ZAFIDREN-553768 format. One record per atom (N, C-alpha, C): atom name; residue in three letters; x, z, y; residue number from 1. Coordinates in nm, 2 decimals. Example, Ala and Ser with C-alpha at 12.3 -4.5 7.8 and 13.67 -1.06 7.14 Angstrom:
<rs>
('N'; 'ALA'; (1.32; 0.78; -0.57); 1)
('CA'; 'ALA'; (1.23; 0.78; -0.45); 1)
('C'; 'ALA'; (1.32; 0.78; -0.33); 1)
('N'; 'SER'; (1.28; 0.71; -0.22); 2)
('CA'; 'SER'; (1.37; 0.71; -0.11); 2)
('C'; 'SER'; (1.29; 0.79; 0.00); 2)
</rs>
This chain:
<rs>
('N'; 'MET'; (-4.80; -9.11; 12.90); 1)
('CA'; 'MET'; (-4.72; -8.99; 12.94); 1)
('C'; 'MET'; (-4.77; -8.87; 12.87); 1)
('N'; 'THR'; (-4.84; -8.88; 12.76); 2)
('CA'; 'THR'; (-4.89; -8.76; 12.69); 2)
('C'; 'THR'; (-4.76; -8.70; 12.63); 2)
('N'; 'GLY'; (-4.77; -8.57; 12.62); 3)
('CA'; 'GLY'; (-4.66; -8.49; 12.56); 3)
('C'; 'GLY'; (-4.56; -8.45; 12.66); 3)
('N'; 'GLN'; (-4.56; -8.49; 12.78); 4)
('CA'; 'GLN'; (-4.46; -8.45; 12.88); 4)
('C'; 'GLN'; (-4.49; -8.31; 12.93); 4)
('N'; 'SER'; (-4.38; -8.25; 12.98); 5)
('CA'; 'SER'; (-4.40; -8.12; 13.04); 5)
('C'; 'SER'; (-4.49; -8.13; 13.16); 5)
('N'; 'PRO'; (-4.57; -8.02; 13.18); 6)
('CA'; 'PRO'; (-4.66; -8.03; 13.30); 6)
('C'; 'PRO'; (-4.59; -8.06; 13.43); 6)
('N'; 'ALA'; (-4.47; -8.01; 13.45); 7)
('CA'; 'ALA'; (-4.40; -8.04; 13.58); 7)
('C'; 'ALA'; (-4.37; -8.19; 13.59); 7)
('N'; 'GLU'; (-4.32; -8.25; 13.49); 8)
('CA'; 'GLU'; (-4.29; -8.39; 13.49); 8)
('C'; 'GLU'; (-4.42; -8.47; 13.51); 8)
('N'; 'LEU'; (-4.52; -8.43; 13.43); 9)
('CA'; 'LEU'; (-4.65; -8.51; 13.44); 9)
('C'; 'LEU'; (-4.71; -8.50; 13.58); 9)
('N'; 'LEU'; (-4.70; -8.38; 13.64); 10)
('CA'; 'LEU'; (-4.75; -8.36; 13.78); 10)
('C'; 'LEU'; (-4.68; -8.45; 13.88); 10)
('N'; 'GLU'; (-4.55; -8.46; 13.86); 11)
('CA'; 'GLU'; (-4.47; -8.54; 13.95); 11)
('C'; 'GLU'; (-4.51; -8.69; 13.93); 11)
('N'; 'PHE'; (-4.52; -8.73; 13.81); 12)
('CA'; 'PHE'; (-4.57; -8.87; 13.77); 12)
('C'; 'PHE'; (-4.70; -8.90; 13.84); 12)
('N'; 'ALA'; (-4.79; -8.80; 13.82); 13)
('CA'; 'ALA'; (-4.93; -8.82; 13.88); 13)
('C'; 'ALA'; (-4.92; -8.83; 14.03); 13)
('N'; 'ARG'; (-4.84; -8.75; 14.10); 14)
('CA'; 'ARG'; (-4.83; -8.75; 14.24); 14)
('C'; 'ARG'; (-4.77; -8.89; 14.29); 14)
('N'; 'ASN'; (-4.67; -8.94; 14.21); 15)
('CA'; 'ASN'; (-4.60; -9.06; 14.24); 15)
('C'; 'ASN'; (-4.69; -9.19; 14.22); 15)
('N'; 'TYR'; (-4.79; -9.18; 14.13); 16)
('CA'; 'TYR'; (-4.86; -9.31; 14.09); 16)
('C'; 'TYR'; (-4.95; -9.36; 14.19); 16)
('N'; 'SER'; (-4.94; -9.49; 14.22); 17)
('CA'; 'SER'; (-5.04; -9.56; 14.30); 17)
('C'; 'SER'; (-5.03; -9.71; 14.24); 17)
('N'; 'CYS'; (-5.15; -9.77; 14.24); 18)
('CA'; 'CYS'; (-5.16; -9.90; 14.19); 18)
('C'; 'CYS'; (-5.11; -10.00; 14.30); 18)
('N'; 'GLY'; (-5.04; -10.10; 14.26); 19)
('CA'; 'GLY'; (-4.98; -10.20; 14.36); 19)
('C'; 'GLY'; (-5.08; -10.30; 14.39); 19)
('N'; 'HIS'; (-5.20; -10.30; 14.33); 20)
('CA'; 'HIS'; (-5.30; -10.41; 14.35); 20)
('C'; 'HIS'; (-5.43; -10.36; 14.41); 20)
('N'; 'CYS'; (-5.45; -10.23; 14.42); 21)
('CA'; 'CYS'; (-5.58; -10.18; 14.48); 21)
('C'; 'CYS'; (-5.55; -10.04; 14.53); 21)
('N'; 'ASP'; (-5.65; -9.96; 14.56); 22)
('CA'; 'ASP'; (-5.64; -9.83; 14.61); 22)
('C'; 'ASP'; (-5.63; -9.72; 14.50); 22)
('N'; 'GLY'; (-5.61; -9.77; 14.38); 23)
('CA'; 'GLY'; (-5.61; -9.68; 14.26); 23)
('C'; 'GLY'; (-5.51; -9.57; 14.27); 23)
('N'; 'ASP'; (-5.54; -9.45; 14.21); 24)
('CA'; 'ASP'; (-5.45; -9.34; 14.20); 24)
('C'; 'ASP'; (-5.49; -9.25; 14.08); 24)
('N'; 'THR'; (-5.42; -9.14; 14.07); 25)
('CA'; 'THR'; (-5.45; -9.05; 13.96); 25)
('C'; 'THR'; (-5.58; -8.97; 13.99); 25)
('N'; 'VAL'; (-5.67; -8.96; 13.90); 26)
('CA'; 'VAL'; (-5.79; -8.88; 13.92); 26)
('C'; 'VAL'; (-5.81; -8.76; 13.83); 26)
('N'; 'GLU'; (-5.73; -8.76; 13.72); 27)
('CA'; 'GLU'; (-5.76; -8.65; 13.63); 27)
('C'; 'GLU'; (-5.64; -8.62; 13.54); 27)
('N'; 'LEU'; (-5.60; -8.50; 13.53); 28)
('CA'; 'LEU'; (-5.50; -8.45; 13.43); 28)
('C'; 'LEU'; (-5.57; -8.37; 13.33); 28)
('N'; 'THR'; (-5.55; -8.40; 13.20); 29)
('CA'; 'THR'; (-5.61; -8.32; 13.10); 29)
('C'; 'THR'; (-5.51; -8.28; 12.99); 29)
('N'; 'LYS'; (-5.55; -8.17; 12.92); 30)
('CA'; 'LYS'; (-5.47; -8.12; 12.81); 30)
('C'; 'LYS'; (-5.56; -8.12; 12.69); 30)
('N'; 'SER'; (-5.51; -8.18; 12.58); 31)
('CA'; 'SER'; (-5.59; -8.19; 12.46); 31)
('C'; 'SER'; (-5.58; -8.06; 12.38); 31)
('N'; 'GLU'; (-5.66; -8.05; 12.27); 32)
('CA'; 'GLU'; (-5.65; -7.93; 12.19); 32)
('C'; 'GLU'; (-5.51; -7.91; 12.13); 32)
('N'; 'GLY'; (-5.44; -8.02; 12.11); 33)
('CA'; 'GLY'; (-5.31; -8.01; 12.05); 33)
('C'; 'GLY'; (-5.20; -7.99; 12.16); 33)
('N'; 'ASN'; (-5.24; -7.95; 12.28); 34)
('CA'; 'ASN'; (-5.15; -7.92; 12.39); 34)
('C'; 'ASN'; (-5.08; -8.04; 12.45); 34)
('N'; 'ALA'; (-5.13; -8.16; 12.43); 35)
('CA'; 'ALA'; (-5.07; -8.28; 12.49); 35)
('C'; 'ALA'; (-5.13; -8.31; 12.62); 35)
('N'; 'TRP'; (-5.05; -8.33; 12.72); 36)
('CA'; 'TRP'; (-5.10; -8.36; 12.86); 36)
('C'; 'TRP'; (-5.12; -8.51; 12.88); 36)
('N'; 'SER'; (-5.22; -8.55; 12.95); 37)
('CA'; 'SER'; (-5.23; -8.69; 12.99); 37)
('C'; 'SER'; (-5.29; -8.71; 13.13); 37)
('N'; 'ALA'; (-5.27; -8.82; 13.19); 38)
('CA'; 'ALA'; (-5.32; -8.85; 13.32); 38)
('C'; 'ALA'; (-5.42; -8.97; 13.31); 38)
('N'; 'ARG'; (-5.53; -8.97; 13.38); 39)
('CA'; 'ARG'; (-5.62; -9.08; 13.39); 39)
('C'; 'ARG'; (-5.62; -9.14; 13.53); 39)
('N'; 'PHE'; (-5.62; -9.27; 13.54); 40)
('CA'; 'PHE'; (-5.60; -9.34; 13.67); 40)
('C'; 'PHE'; (-5.73; -9.41; 13.70); 40)
('N'; 'ARG'; (-5.76; -9.41; 13.83); 41)
('CA'; 'ARG'; (-5.88; -9.49; 13.88); 41)
('C'; 'ARG'; (-5.83; -9.61; 13.95); 41)
('N'; 'HIS'; (-5.90; -9.72; 13.93); 42)
('CA'; 'HIS'; (-5.88; -9.85; 14.00); 42)
('C'; 'HIS'; (-6.00; -9.90; 14.06); 42)
('N'; 'ASN'; (-5.99; -9.98; 14.16); 43)
('CA'; 'ASN'; (-6.11; -10.04; 14.22); 43)
('C'; 'ASN'; (-6.17; -10.14; 14.12); 43)
('N'; 'ASP'; (-6.30; -10.16; 14.13); 44)
('CA'; 'ASP'; (-6.37; -10.25; 14.03); 44)
('C'; 'ASP'; (-6.31; -10.39; 14.03); 44)
('N'; 'ASP'; (-6.26; -10.44; 14.14); 45)
('CA'; 'ASP'; (-6.20; -10.57; 14.14); 45)
('C'; 'ASP'; (-6.05; -10.58; 14.12); 45)
('N'; 'CYS'; (-6.00; -10.47; 14.08); 46)
('CA'; 'CYS'; (-5.85; -10.47; 14.05); 46)
('C'; 'CYS'; (-5.82; -10.55; 13.93); 46)
('N'; 'PRO'; (-5.72; -10.64; 13.93); 47)
('CA'; 'PRO'; (-5.68; -10.72; 13.82); 47)
('C'; 'PRO'; (-5.64; -10.64; 13.70); 47)
('N'; 'ILE'; (-5.60; -10.51; 13.71); 48)
('CA'; 'ILE'; (-5.56; -10.43; 13.60); 48)
('C'; 'ILE'; (-5.69; -10.40; 13.52); 48)
('N'; 'ILE'; (-5.80; -10.37; 13.59); 49)
('CA'; 'ILE'; (-5.93; -10.34; 13.52); 49)
('C'; 'ILE'; (-5.97; -10.47; 13.44); 49)
('N'; 'ALA'; (-5.95; -10.59; 13.49); 50)
('CA'; 'ALA'; (-6.00; -10.71; 13.43); 50)
('C'; 'ALA'; (-5.90; -10.74; 13.31); 50)
('N'; 'GLY'; (-5.79; -10.68; 13.30); 51)
('CA'; 'GLY'; (-5.69; -10.71; 13.20); 51)
('C'; 'GLY'; (-5.60; -10.83; 13.23); 51)
('N'; 'ALA'; (-5.61; -10.87; 13.36); 52)
('CA'; 'ALA'; (-5.53; -10.99; 13.40); 52)
('C'; 'ALA'; (-5.38; -10.96; 13.41); 52)
('N'; 'ILE'; (-5.35; -10.83; 13.45); 53)
('CA'; 'ILE'; (-5.21; -10.79; 13.46); 53)
('C'; 'ILE'; (-5.19; -10.65; 13.40); 53)
('N'; 'SER'; (-5.07; -10.62; 13.38); 54)
('CA'; 'SER'; (-5.04; -10.49; 13.32); 54)
('C'; 'SER'; (-5.02; -10.38; 13.43); 54)
('N'; 'SER'; (-5.05; -10.26; 13.39); 55)
('CA'; 'SER'; (-5.02; -10.14; 13.48); 55)
('C'; 'SER'; (-4.89; -10.08; 13.46); 55)
('N'; 'ILE'; (-4.81; -10.13; 13.36); 56)
('CA'; 'ILE'; (-4.68; -10.08; 13.33); 56)
('C'; 'ILE'; (-4.59; -10.07; 13.45); 56)
('N'; 'PRO'; (-4.57; -10.18; 13.53); 57)
('CA'; 'PRO'; (-4.48; -10.17; 13.64); 57)
('C'; 'PRO'; (-4.51; -10.05; 13.74); 57)
('N'; 'ASP'; (-4.64; -10.03; 13.77); 58)
('CA'; 'ASP'; (-4.68; -9.92; 13.85); 58)
('C'; 'ASP'; (-4.64; -9.78; 13.79); 58)
('N'; 'LYS'; (-4.66; -9.77; 13.66); 59)
('CA'; 'LYS'; (-4.63; -9.65; 13.59); 59)
('C'; 'LYS'; (-4.48; -9.62; 13.58); 59)
('N'; 'VAL'; (-4.40; -9.73; 13.57); 60)
('CA'; 'VAL'; (-4.26; -9.71; 13.56); 60)
('C'; 'VAL'; (-4.21; -9.66; 13.70); 60)
('N'; 'ARG'; (-4.26; -9.72; 13.81); 61)
('CA'; 'ARG'; (-4.22; -9.68; 13.94); 61)
('C'; 'ARG'; (-4.26; -9.53; 13.97); 61)
('N'; 'ALA'; (-4.36; -9.48; 13.90); 62)
('CA'; 'ALA'; (-4.41; -9.34; 13.92); 62)
('C'; 'ALA'; (-4.33; -9.24; 13.84); 62)
('N'; 'LEU'; (-4.25; -9.29; 13.74); 63)
('CA'; 'LEU'; (-4.17; -9.20; 13.66); 63)
('C'; 'LEU'; (-4.08; -9.11; 13.75); 63)
('N'; 'PRO'; (-4.07; -8.98; 13.72); 64)
('CA'; 'PRO'; (-3.98; -8.89; 13.80); 64)
('C'; 'PRO'; (-3.84; -8.94; 13.78); 64)
('N'; 'GLU'; (-3.76; -8.92; 13.88); 65)
('CA'; 'GLU'; (-3.62; -8.94; 13.87); 65)
('C'; 'GLU'; (-3.56; -8.86; 13.76); 65)
('N'; 'GLY'; (-3.48; -8.93; 13.68); 66)
('CA'; 'GLY'; (-3.41; -8.86; 13.57); 66)
('C'; 'GLY'; (-3.50; -8.85; 13.44); 66)
('N'; 'SER'; (-3.61; -8.91; 13.44); 67)
('CA'; 'SER'; (-3.70; -8.91; 13.32); 67)
('C'; 'SER'; (-3.63; -8.98; 13.21); 67)
('N'; 'GLN'; (-3.65; -8.94; 13.09); 68)
('CA'; 'GLN'; (-3.59; -9.00; 12.97); 68)
('C'; 'GLN'; (-3.64; -9.14; 12.96); 68)
('N'; 'TYR'; (-3.75; -9.18; 13.02); 69)
('CA'; 'TYR'; (-3.81; -9.31; 13.00); 69)
('C'; 'TYR'; (-3.77; -9.40; 13.11); 69)
('N'; 'ARG'; (-3.70; -9.35; 13.21); 70)
('CA'; 'ARG'; (-3.66; -9.44; 13.33); 70)
('C'; 'ARG'; (-3.51; -9.47; 13.31); 70)
('N'; 'GLU'; (-3.49; -9.60; 13.32); 71)
('CA'; 'GLU'; (-3.35; -9.65; 13.31); 71)
('C'; 'GLU'; (-3.29; -9.64; 13.45); 71)
('N'; 'GLU'; (-3.19; -9.57; 13.46); 72)
('CA'; 'GLU'; (-3.12; -9.55; 13.59); 72)
('C'; 'GLU'; (-3.03; -9.67; 13.61); 72)
('N'; 'SER'; (-3.03; -9.73; 13.74); 73)
('CA'; 'SER'; (-2.94; -9.84; 13.77); 73)
('C'; 'SER'; (-2.82; -9.80; 13.84); 73)
</rs>
């Protein structure tokens, strides 16, 4: 989600939760090049941390309505 407007990134961060543990958004940062990004925390035993499953479905569910990355059904 780097490069998104702060408002869209903030909504994404508020919406994010891991479907496999108590993980959530812990940090929003802005790089020197003005790109925003979010960092997520997961429990130590979360299968996402082990690399057993992807975090992409959780991130897609967190996308703000109307996002250019979200396919509307």
